C-alpha positions as CSV (number, residue, x, y, z in Angstrom):
1,X,6.8,-12.5,7.8
2,X,8.9,-9.3,7.5
3,X,10.4,-7.1,10.1
4,X,12.3,-3.9,10.2
5,X,15.5,-3.2,11.9
6,X,16.8,0.4,12.4
7,X,20.4,1.1,12.8
8,X,21.6,4.8,13.8
9,X,25.0,5.8,13.4
10,X,26.7,8.7,15.1
11,X,25.6,11.2,12.6
12,X,22.0,10.5,13.2
13,X,21.5,8.9,9.9
14,X,18.9,6.2,9.5
15,X,19.5,3.0,7.6
16,X,16.3,1.4,7.1
17,X,17.0,-2.4,6.2
18,X,14.0,-4.5,5.5
19,X,14.7,-8.1,5.9
20,X,12.9,-11.3,5.1
21,X,12.8,-13.3,8.5
22,X,11.9,-17.0,9.2
23,X,9.6,-18.7,11.7
24,X,11.1,-18.1,15.2
25,X,13.2,-15.1,14.0
26,X,10.6,-12.8,12.6
27,X,9.2,-10.9,15.6
28,X,12.2,-10.0,17.4
29,X,16.0,-10.5,17.4
30,X,15.8,-11.5,21.3
31,X,15.2,-14.5,23.2
32,X,12.6,-12.8,25.5
33,X,8.9,-12.6,25.4
34,X,6.8,-10.4,23.4
35,X,6.7,-8.0,26.1
36,X,10.5,-7.9,26.5
37,X,12.5,-5.3,24.5
38,X,16.3,-5.2,24.1
39,X,17.6,-2.1,25.8
40,X,20.7,-0.9,23.9
41,X,21.3,2.3,25.8
42,X,23.7,0.6,28.5
43,X,25.3,-1.3,25.7
44,X,26.2,1.6,23.6
45,X,27.6,3.4,26.7
46,X,30.4,0.6,26.9
47,X,33.6,1.3,25.2
48,X,34.1,-0.6,21.9
49,X,36.6,-3.0,23.1
50,X,33.9,-4.2,25.9
51,X,31.3,-4.7,23.4
52,X,33.6,-6.8,21.2
53,X,34.3,-9.0,24.3
54,X,30.7,-9.6,24.6
55,X,30.6,-11.2,21.2
56,X,32.3,-14.3,22.7
57,X,29.8,-14.6,25.6
58,X,28.0,-17.8,26.2
59,X,24.8,-15.8,26.9
60,X,22.9,-15.5,23.6
61,X,21.0,-12.3,24.6
62,X,24.2,-10.6,25.6
63,X,25.9,-11.4,22.1
64,X,22.7,-10.3,20.4
65,X,22.9,-6.9,22.1
66,X,26.6,-6.6,21.3
67,X,26.1,-7.4,17.6
68,X,23.3,-5.0,17.1
69,X,25.0,-2.3,19.2
70,X,28.0,-2.5,16.7
71,X,25.6,-2.2,13.8
72,X,24.0,0.9,15.6
73,X,27.5,2.5,15.6
74,X,27.9,2.1,12.0
75,X,31.3,3.2,10.5
76,X,32.7,4.0,13.7
77,X,32.5,0.1,14.7
78,X,34.9,-0.8,11.8
79,X,37.5,-2.2,14.3
80,X,35.2,-4.9,15.1
81,X,34.7,-6.2,11.6
82,X,37.0,-9.2,12.2
83,X,34.9,-10.2,15.2
84,X,31.5,-9.8,13.2
85,X,33.2,-11.9,10.5
86,X,33.8,-14.7,13.0
87,X,30.1,-14.3,14.0
88,X,29.2,-15.3,10.4
89,X,30.5,-18.7,11.3
90,X,28.7,-18.9,14.6
91,X,26.6,-22.0,15.3
92,X,23.6,-19.7,16.0
93,X,21.7,-18.7,12.8
94,X,20.5,-15.6,14.6
95,X,24.0,-14.4,15.3
96,X,25.1,-15.1,11.8
97,X,22.0,-13.1,10.3
98,X,22.5,-10.2,12.9
99,X,26.2,-10.1,12.1
100,X,25.5,-9.7,8.3
101,X,23.2,-6.9,9.0
102,X,25.8,-5.2,11.3
103,X,28.4,-5.5,8.7
104,X,26.1,-3.9,6.1
105,X,25.5,-0.8,8.6
106,X,29.2,-0.4,9.0
107,X,29.4,0.0,5.2
108,X,32.6,0.1,2.9
109,X,34.9,-0.3,5.9
110,X,33.6,-3.9,6.1
111,X,34.5,-4.9,2.5
112,X,36.9,-7.6,3.9
113,X,33.7,-9.5,4.8
114,X,32.7,-10.1,1.3
115,X,33.9,-13.7,0.8
116,X,32.4,-15.0,4.0
117,X,29.0,-13.1,3.2
118,X,29.0,-14.6,-0.4
119,X,29.6,-18.1,0.9
120,X,26.8,-17.6,3.4
121,X,24.5,-16.4,0.6
122,X,25.3,-19.4,-1.6
123,X,25.2,-22.3,1.1
124,X,22.8,-21.0,3.8
125,X,19.0,-21.3,4.0
126,X,17.5,-19.4,0.9
127,X,15.1,-17.6,3.2
128,X,18.0,-15.7,4.7
129,X,19.6,-14.9,1.2
130,X,18.3,-11.3,1.0
131,X,20.1,-10.4,4.3
132,X,23.4,-11.5,2.8
133,X,22.9,-9.8,-0.5
134,X,21.7,-6.6,1.1
135,X,24.9,-6.5,3.2
136,X,27.0,-7.3,0.1
137,X,25.4,-4.2,-1.6
138,X,26.0,-2.1,1.5
139,X,29.6,-2.9,1.8
140,X,30.2,-2.2,-1.9
141,X,31.4,-5.7,-2.9
142,X,31.3,-5.1,-6.6
143,X,33.7,-7.9,-7.2
144,X,30.8,-10.4,-6.4
145,X,28.6,-9.2,-9.3
146,X,29.5,-12.2,-11.5
147,X,28.6,-14.7,-8.9
148,X,25.3,-12.8,-8.0
149,X,24.5,-12.8,-11.6
150,X,25.0,-16.6,-11.8
151,X,22.9,-17.2,-8.7
152,X,20.1,-15.2,-10.3
153,X,20.4,-17.4,-13.5
154,X,20.5,-20.7,-11.6
155,X,18.5,-20.5,-8.4
156,X,14.9,-19.6,-7.5
157,X,12.7,-16.6,-6.7
158,X,14.1,-16.4,-3.1
159,X,17.3,-14.9,-4.3
160,X,15.8,-12.3,-6.7
161,X,15.1,-9.4,-4.3
162,X,18.4,-9.2,-2.5
163,X,20.6,-9.9,-5.5
164,X,19.0,-7.5,-7.7
165,X,19.0,-4.8,-5.0
166,X,22.8,-5.4,-4.5
167,X,23.3,-5.0,-8.4
168,X,21.3,-1.8,-8.2
169,X,23.6,-0.4,-5.6
170,X,26.7,-1.4,-7.7
171,X,25.7,1.0,-10.6
172,X,27.4,2.0,-12.9
173,X,29.6,-1.1,-13.1
174,X,26.6,-3.5,-12.8
175,X,24.7,-2.1,-15.9
176,X,26.4,-4.4,-18.5
177,X,25.4,-7.4,-16.4
178,X,21.7,-6.0,-16.1
179,X,21.7,-5.6,-19.9
180,X,23.0,-9.1,-20.4
181,X,20.4,-10.5,-17.9
182,X,17.5,-8.9,-20.2
183,X,18.5,-11.9,-22.6
184,X,18.1,-14.7,-19.8
185,X,15.9,-17.6,-20.7
186,X,13.9,-17.2,-17.6
187,X,11.0,-14.6,-18.2
188,X,10.9,-13.8,-14.5
189,X,14.5,-13.0,-14.6
190,X,14.0,-10.7,-17.4
191,X,11.0,-9.0,-15.7
192,X,12.9,-8.4,-12.5
193,X,15.9,-7.0,-14.5
194,X,13.6,-4.5,-16.3
195,X,12.1,-3.5,-13.0
196,X,15.5,-3.0,-11.5
197,X,16.6,-0.8,-14.4
198,X,13.5,1.2,-14.0
199,X,14.6,2.4,-10.4
200,X,18.1,3.3,-11.5
201,X,18.9,6.9,-11.5
202,X,22.3,7.2,-13.2
203,X,23.1,8.6,-16.6
204,X,24.8,5.4,-17.7
205,X,21.4,3.5,-17.5
206,X,20.6,4.9,-20.9
207,X,22.9,2.3,-22.3
208,X,20.2,-0.2,-21.5
209,X,17.4,1.4,-23.5
210,X,18.3,-0.7,-26.7
211,X,17.9,-3.8,-24.7
212,X,14.5,-2.6,-23.3
213,X,13.4,-1.8,-26.7
214,X,14.2,-5.1,-28.1
215,X,12.4,-6.9,-25.2
216,X,9.4,-4.4,-25.5
217,X,9.1,-5.5,-29.3
218,X,10.0,-9.1,-29.1
219,X,9.9,-10.8,-25.8
220,X,7.3,-13.5,-25.7
221,X,6.2,-12.5,-22.1
222,X,3.7,-9.7,-21.9
223,X,4.9,-9.0,-18.4
224,X,8.4,-8.4,-19.7
225,X,7.2,-6.3,-22.5
226,X,5.3,-4.0,-20.1
227,X,7.9,-3.9,-17.5
228,X,10.4,-2.9,-20.2
229,X,8.3,-0.1,-21.5
230,X,7.9,1.2,-18.0
231,X,11.7,1.2,-17.5
232,X,12.1,2.9,-20.9
233,X,9.7,5.6,-19.8
234,X,11.4,6.0,-16.4
235,X,14.9,6.4,-18.1
236,X,13.7,8.6,-21.1
237,X,10.5,10.2,-20.6
238,X,10.7,12.6,-23.5
239,X,10.9,9.9,-26.1
240,X,7.5,9.9,-27.7
241,X,7.7,6.4,-28.8
242,X,7.4,5.4,-25.2
243,X,3.8,6.6,-25.2
244,X,2.8,4.2,-28.0
245,X,4.6,1.3,-26.2
246,X,2.6,2.0,-22.9
247,X,-0.6,2.4,-24.7
248,X,-0.2,-1.1,-26.4
249,X,0.6,-2.6,-22.9
250,X,-3.0,-1.6,-21.9
251,X,-4.4,-4.3,-24.1
252,X,-2.7,-7.2,-22.0
253,X,-3.0,-5.6,-18.8
254,X,-6.6,-4.8,-18.7
255,X,-7.5,-8.5,-19.0
256,X,-4.9,-9.6,-16.4
257,X,-5.8,-11.5,-13.3
258,X,-2.5,-11.5,-11.6
259,X,-2.2,-9.0,-8.8
260,X,1.4,-7.9,-10.2
261,X,-0.1,-7.3,-13.5
262,X,-2.9,-5.2,-11.9
263,X,-0.2,-3.2,-10.2
264,X,1.5,-2.8,-13.5
265,X,-1.7,-1.5,-15.1
266,X,-2.0,1.3,-12.5
267,X,1.5,2.2,-13.0
268,X,1.0,2.5,-16.6
269,X,-1.8,4.8,-16.2
270,X,0.0,6.9,-13.8
271,X,3.1,7.1,-16.0
272,X,0.9,8.0,-19.0
273,X,-0.8,10.8,-17.0
274,X,2.6,12.2,-16.2
275,X,4.4,12.0,-19.5
276,X,5.4,15.4,-21.3
277,X,3.0,17.4,-23.3
278,X,4.5,16.2,-26.6
279,X,3.1,12.8,-25.8
280,X,-0.5,14.3,-25.7
281,X,-1.3,13.8,-29.3
282,X,-0.6,10.0,-29.3
283,X,-2.9,9.8,-26.2
284,X,-5.8,11.7,-27.8
285,X,-5.6,9.8,-31.1
286,X,-5.9,6.6,-29.0
287,X,-9.4,7.7,-27.8
288,X,-10.5,6.4,-31.2
289,X,-8.9,3.1,-31.0
290,X,-11.2,0.2,-31.7
291,X,-9.8,-1.6,-28.4
292,X,-12.0,-0.8,-25.5
293,X,-9.1,-1.5,-23.2
294,X,-7.0,1.3,-24.8
295,X,-9.8,3.9,-24.9
296,X,-10.6,3.2,-21.3
297,X,-6.9,3.4,-20.1
298,X,-6.1,6.6,-22.1
299,X,-9.3,8.3,-20.8
300,X,-8.4,7.5,-17.3
301,X,-4.8,8.8,-17.8
302,X,-6.1,12.0,-19.3
303,X,-8.7,12.4,-16.3
304,X,-5.6,12.3,-13.9
305,X,-3.8,15.0,-15.7
306,X,-3.8,18.5,-13.9
307,X,-3.2,20.6,-16.9
308,X,-4.8,19.5,-20.3
309,X,-4.5,21.4,-23.6
310,X,-7.7,22.8,-24.6
311,X,-7.1,21.5,-28.0
312,X,-8.1,18.0,-26.5
313,X,-11.7,19.3,-25.7
314,X,-13.2,18.3,-29.1
315,X,-11.8,14.9,-28.8
316,X,-13.1,14.4,-25.3
317,X,-16.5,15.4,-26.1
318,X,-16.5,12.8,-28.9
319,X,-16.0,10.2,-26.2
320,X,-18.9,11.3,-24.1
321,X,-20.9,9.2,-26.6
322,X,-18.8,6.1,-26.2
323,X,-20.6,2.9,-25.4
324,X,-18.5,2.1,-22.3
325,X,-19.8,4.0,-19.2
326,X,-16.2,4.3,-17.6
327,X,-14.8,5.9,-20.7
328,X,-17.7,8.4,-20.7
329,X,-17.1,9.2,-17.2
330,X,-13.3,9.6,-17.3
331,X,-13.6,11.8,-20.4
332,X,-16.2,13.9,-18.5
333,X,-13.9,14.2,-15.4
334,X,-11.2,15.6,-17.8
335,X,-13.6,18.2,-19.1
336,X,-14.7,19.2,-15.6
337,X,-11.1,19.7,-14.5
338,X,-10.7,22.2,-17.4
339,X,-14.2,23.8,-16.9
340,X,-15.9,23.1,-13.6
341,X,-19.3,24.5,-15.0
342,X,-19.3,22.1,-18.0
343,X,-22.9,20.9,-17.7
344,X,-22.8,18.4,-20.4
345,X,-19.9,16.6,-18.7
346,X,-21.7,16.9,-15.3
347,X,-24.7,15.3,-16.6
348,X,-22.9,12.5,-18.1
349,X,-21.3,11.6,-14.8
350,X,-24.7,12.1,-12.8
351,X,-26.4,9.6,-15.2
352,X,-23.6,7.1,-14.8
353,X,-23.6,7.4,-11.1
354,X,-27.2,6.2,-11.2
355,X,-26.2,2.9,-12.6
356,X,-25.2,0.0,-10.2
357,X,-23.0,-1.4,-13.0
358,X,-20.5,1.5,-13.0
359,X,-17.0,0.2,-11.8
360,X,-16.1,1.2,-8.2
361,X,-13.0,3.0,-9.3
362,X,-14.8,5.1,-11.9
363,X,-17.5,5.9,-9.4
364,X,-15.2,6.9,-6.7
365,X,-13.1,9.2,-8.9
366,X,-16.2,10.7,-10.4
367,X,-17.6,11.6,-7.0
368,X,-14.4,12.8,-5.7
369,X,-14.1,15.3,-8.7
370,X,-17.6,16.6,-8.4
371,X,-17.3,17.1,-4.7
372,X,-14.0,18.8,-5.0
373,X,-15.2,21.1,-7.7
374,X,-18.5,21.9,-6.1
375,X,-20.2,21.0,-9.4
376,X,-24.1,20.4,-9.6
377,X,-23.9,19.7,-5.6
378,X,-27.7,19.6,-5.3
379,X,-28.2,17.1,-8.0
380,X,-25.0,15.2,-6.8
381,X,-26.6,14.9,-3.2
382,X,-29.8,13.4,-4.5
383,X,-28.0,10.8,-6.6
384,X,-25.8,9.8,-3.8
385,X,-28.7,9.3,-1.5
386,X,-30.6,7.3,-4.2
387,X,-27.5,5.1,-4.4
388,X,-27.9,3.9,-0.8
389,X,-30.7,1.6,-2.0
390,X,-28.0,-0.5,-3.6
391,X,-27.1,-3.6,-1.8
392,X,-23.4,-3.0,-2.8
393,X,-21.5,-2.1,0.5
394,X,-18.7,-0.3,-1.3
395,X,-21.1,2.0,-3.2
396,X,-22.9,2.8,0.0
397,X,-19.6,3.5,1.7
398,X,-18.3,5.7,-1.1
399,X,-21.5,7.7,-1.3
400,X,-21.6,8.3,2.6
401,X,-18.0,9.4,2.4
402,X,-18.8,11.8,-0.4
403,X,-21.8,13.2,1.4
404,X,-19.6,13.6,4.5
405,X,-17.2,15.7,2.5
406,X,-20.1,17.8,0.9
407,X,-20.9,18.7,4.7
408,X,-23.6,20.9,6.0
409,X,-25.3,21.4,2.5
410,X,-26.3,17.7,2.5
411,X,-27.8,17.6,5.9
412,X,-31.4,18.6,5.1
413,X,-31.7,16.1,2.4
414,X,-30.1,13.4,4.6
415,X,-32.5,14.0,7.5
416,X,-35.4,13.7,4.9
417,X,-33.8,10.4,3.7
418,X,-34.2,9.1,7.1
419,X,-38.0,9.0,6.7
420,X,-37.7,6.9,3.7
421,X,-39.1,3.4,3.9
422,X,-36.0,1.8,2.4
423,X,-33.9,0.7,5.3
424,X,-30.7,0.7,3.3
425,X,-31.3,4.3,2.5
426,X,-31.9,5.1,6.2
427,X,-28.7,3.5,7.2
428,X,-26.7,5.1,4.5
429,X,-28.0,8.5,5.4
430,X,-27.2,7.9,9.2
431,X,-23.8,6.8,8.0
432,X,-23.1,10.2,6.2
433,X,-24.6,12.0,9.0
434,X,-22.4,10.3,11.6
435,X,-19.3,11.1,9.4
436,X,-20.0,14.8,9.8
437,X,-20.8,14.6,13.5
438,X,-24.3,15.7,12.8
439,X,-26.3,12.7,14.4
440,X,-29.0,13.1,16.8
441,X,-30.5,10.8,19.5
442,X,-33.4,10.0,17.0
443,X,-30.7,8.8,14.5
444,X,-29.3,6.4,17.0
445,X,-32.7,5.1,18.0
446,X,-33.5,4.5,14.3
447,X,-30.3,2.5,13.8
448,X,-31.0,0.4,16.9
449,X,-34.4,-0.4,15.6
450,X,-32.9,-1.5,12.3
451,X,-30.2,-3.6,14.1
452,X,-32.8,-5.3,16.3
453,X,-35.2,-6.0,13.4
454,X,-35.0,-9.7,12.5
455,X,-36.9,-9.1,9.3
456,X,-34.1,-6.7,8.0
457,X,-31.3,-8.1,5.7
458,X,-28.3,-9.1,7.5
459,X,-26.2,-6.7,5.3
460,X,-28.5,-3.9,6.3
461,X,-28.1,-4.7,10.0
462,X,-24.4,-4.9,9.7
463,X,-24.1,-1.5,8.1
464,X,-26.3,-0.2,10.9
465,X,-24.1,-1.8,13.3
466,X,-21.0,-0.1,11.8
467,X,-22.7,3.2,11.8
468,X,-23.5,2.7,15.4
469,X,-19.9,2.3,16.3
470,X,-19.2,5.9,15.1
471,X,-21.7,7.1,17.5
472,X,-19.9,5.1,20.5
473,X,-22.8,5.4,23.0
474,X,-22.7,2.6,25.6
475,X,-26.4,1.4,24.6
476,X,-25.2,1.3,21.1
477,X,-22.2,-0.8,21.9
478,X,-24.5,-3.3,24.0
479,X,-26.9,-3.6,21.2
480,X,-24.0,-4.2,18.8
481,X,-22.5,-6.9,20.9
482,X,-26.1,-8.7,21.4
483,X,-26.6,-8.5,17.7
484,X,-23.2,-10.3,17.1
485,X,-23.8,-12.8,19.6
486,X,-27.3,-13.7,18.4
487,X,-26.7,-13.6,14.7
488,X,-23.1,-15.1,14.8
489,X,-23.7,-17.9,12.2
490,X,-25.7,-15.4,9.7
491,X,-23.0,-13.0,10.0
492,X,-20.3,-15.5,9.4
493,X,-22.0,-17.0,6.4
494,X,-22.6,-13.4,4.8
495,X,-18.9,-12.5,5.2
496,X,-17.6,-15.7,4.0
497,X,-19.8,-15.3,0.8
498,X,-17.8,-12.0,0.3
499,X,-14.4,-13.6,0.9
500,X,-14.2,-11.7,4.4
501,X,-13.3,-13.2,7.9
502,X,-15.7,-13.0,10.9
503,X,-13.1,-11.3,13.1
504,X,-15.3,-11.4,16.3
505,X,-14.6,-15.1,16.2
506,X,-11.0,-14.6,17.3
507,X,-12.2,-12.5,20.2
508,X,-14.7,-15.4,21.3
509,X,-11.7,-17.8,21.2
510,X,-9.8,-15.5,23.5
511,X,-12.8,-15.3,25.9
512,X,-13.0,-19.1,26.1
513,X,-9.5,-19.5,27.0
514,X,-9.2,-16.6,29.3
515,X,-12.7,-15.9,30.9
516,X,-11.2,-13.5,33.4
517,X,-10.0,-11.2,30.7
518,X,-13.2,-11.4,28.7
519,X,-14.5,-8.0,30.0
520,X,-11.1,-6.3,29.5
521,X,-10.7,-7.6,26.0
522,X,-14.2,-6.5,24.8
523,X,-13.7,-3.1,26.4
524,X,-10.4,-2.6,24.6
525,X,-11.8,-3.7,21.3
526,X,-14.7,-1.5,21.5
527,X,-12.8,1.5,22.7
528,X,-10.1,1.0,20.0
529,X,-12.7,0.8,17.4
530,X,-14.4,3.9,18.7
531,X,-11.2,6.0,18.5
532,X,-10.3,4.7,14.9
533,X,-13.9,5.8,13.8
534,X,-13.5,9.1,15.5
535,X,-10.2,9.4,13.8
536,X,-11.7,8.5,10.6
537,X,-14.6,11.2,11.1
538,X,-11.8,13.9,11.7
539,X,-9.9,12.6,8.6
540,X,-13.1,13.1,6.4
541,X,-13.3,16.6,7.7
542,X,-9.5,17.1,6.8
543,X,-8.7,17.9,10.5
544,X,-5.7,15.8,10.3
545,X,-4.2,16.7,13.6
546,X,-7.2,15.4,15.5
547,X,-7.3,12.4,13.2
548,X,-3.7,11.5,14.0
549,X,-4.6,12.0,17.8
550,X,-7.4,9.6,17.7
551,X,-5.6,7.0,15.6
552,X,-2.8,6.9,17.8
553,X,-5.2,6.4,20.8
554,X,-6.4,3.3,19.0
555,X,-2.8,2.0,18.5
556,X,-2.1,2.6,22.2
557,X,-5.0,0.1,23.1
558,X,-4.2,-2.2,20.0
559,X,-0.9,-1.7,18.3
560,X,-1.8,-4.2,15.7
561,X,-5.1,-2.5,14.7
562,X,-4.9,-2.9,11.0
563,X,-7.2,-0.1,10.0
564,X,-5.8,2.5,12.5
565,X,-2.2,1.6,11.2
566,X,-3.3,2.1,7.6
567,X,-5.4,5.2,8.4
568,X,-2.6,6.8,10.1
569,X,-0.3,6.1,7.2
570,X,-2.6,7.9,4.8
571,X,-3.0,10.8,7.0
572,X,0.9,11.3,7.2
573,X,1.0,10.8,3.4
574,X,-1.7,13.7,3.0
575,X,0.6,15.8,5.2
576,X,3.6,14.8,3.0
577,X,5.3,13.2,6.0
578,X,6.3,10.1,4.1
579,X,8.9,8.8,6.4
580,X,6.5,8.8,9.2
581,X,3.8,7.1,6.9
582,X,6.0,4.1,6.1
583,X,6.1,2.0,9.4
584,X,2.3,2.3,9.9
585,X,1.6,1.2,6.3
586,X,4.1,-1.5,6.6
587,X,2.5,-2.8,9.7
588,X,-1.0,-2.7,8.0
589,X,0.4,-4.5,5.0
590,X,2.1,-7.3,7.2
591,X,-1.3,-7.7,9.1
592,X,-3.3,-8.2,5.9
593,X,-1.2,-8.4,2.8
594,X,-3.8,-9.2,0.1
595,X,-6.1,-6.5,1.0
596,X,-3.6,-3.8,2.0
597,X,-1.5,-4.3,-1.0
598,X,-4.5,-3.6,-3.3
599,X,-5.3,-0.4,-1.2
600,X,-1.7,0.8,-1.0
601,X,-1.4,0.4,-4.8
602,X,-4.7,2.2,-5.6
603,X,-5.6,4.8,-2.7
604,X,-5.4,8.3,-3.9
605,X,-4.4,9.4,-0.5
606,X,-1.2,7.5,-1.0
607,X,-0.3,9.1,-4.3
608,X,2.5,11.3,-2.9
609,X,3.8,8.4,-0.8
610,X,4.0,6.3,-3.9
611,X,6.0,8.9,-5.7
612,X,8.5,9.4,-2.6
613,X,11.6,7.4,-2.2
614,X,10.1,5.6,0.9
615,X,7.6,3.8,-1.3
616,X,10.4,1.5,-2.6
617,X,10.9,-0.3,0.8
618,X,7.1,-1.3,1.0
619,X,7.0,-2.0,-2.8
620,X,9.7,-4.5,-2.4
621,X,7.9,-6.1,0.5
622,X,4.8,-6.4,-1.6
623,X,6.7,-7.9,-4.5
624,X,8.0,-10.6,-2.1
625,X,4.5,-11.3,-0.8
């Protein structure tokens, strides 16, 4: 589990240190209960000499307050460095780790602690190694570079994150060491080295380009070759040979199953879409490649570009006849971006949207582009409503979101769709109406009838249940609770088939152990869910102020609500408030690493966040997971 510790120095500067914790240490640096918080206000009012005296106290909580207070003071606590060095030798592992963090917060004035920090890094539990390595980087202990490199060569993955981060902070002196690590026999070390070079922004890093080129051409690991190409692109994006290297990487990445490789595939596409105009000829030429993966990746990159050269139009028109539907769709999106009234491109997309076999990413992007440009809205509304007949939940959700964004223009067709015999279409139409706050009592009654119909598919009834939660009426909540109670086993089997958990089961266990709190828990869960859905409805309407207000109400009731934390992070990202987005996205990730990692990497709402400096913090946490 990860936790974040914030230290504030006298200038008000925040140093955000993300550390890897261990069981019994992860949740808080205190010996109190979950409800207890360490209050530093009184401690910070003490003179420095008194805080230093508390370091020798027999009370572990008082020592912890003192150590963390010294870290909060930052460089102004430099006189306490000898005391903190003694804490590194304390019997309590908690004191040792906290002291390392405090020394890092003090910065270069704590450089005399380097030998003790290095010794702790080498001899203590590997789970704590990142903390000591971060501290060495923060105090600027560049003399430790040879040993940090040796540890990287000889020890396991647990040392990678912290040691490479320390080397990144030691630039430019560390660049020769990183170049040498590109030749290490361990492919994982070479991969992490290339990734570290990718994030270095210093003129001297160009010295690593020959090593990256060599790895890109000759390394026997596809991961290393890909990461080397990405690092080269980050260091010298004007080099046209980078484009060819990245395009070739698409062949391997498109077939990868590893989540890290999938992340690299998305990154390659993003980098290709942002390369200089001089790289455009190489991209356009690749549209004729015999490799499906190359044509598909390049078409996707072109569809993400905001300003395409009109000379690409003939090449894109040729790909409208490509046998791969996703390639046709991405090429059509690129054409519509240049000319929103391009009827041929719009018809290609509309035809592809009718197919259930279109990949979700292509479907979502096509719908987003058509709704944003207002292209053939009437035809699009009909296609989206017909798409509700699909049993695929993601398609239904995507279509409902799109219709919600179209707004009032879609309401007449949605009301007509409520009268169709297909219950999936009825639920989908009701979902779209609920997202734009256009439901009526009749819509609620229709959903209740579907929810209570034992002959309806369990998936349809679940979607009806979810849509009822948007409405939030008491009778709707009672019907949903009854449905979950009576169909518990069917719901569990259905969700397990799709690799999802039956979360209501956790609440039931709470009810069994705490029957007196059952009503309170049920009320809070329902209310939190209501405010989250309300916030989402405002988010769809782009009323971000009200969306934030409702998501925060959710978190007041349930601070660990995964969706509300994630949604709030997305809204802050859309408002370009990336620092505010970080803690909410981090909490959502910690709650469900597997699901949230994929969303954070792919969600278009987080594009700005991924390009900000704050993304590196959560990216490192995702890499570690």
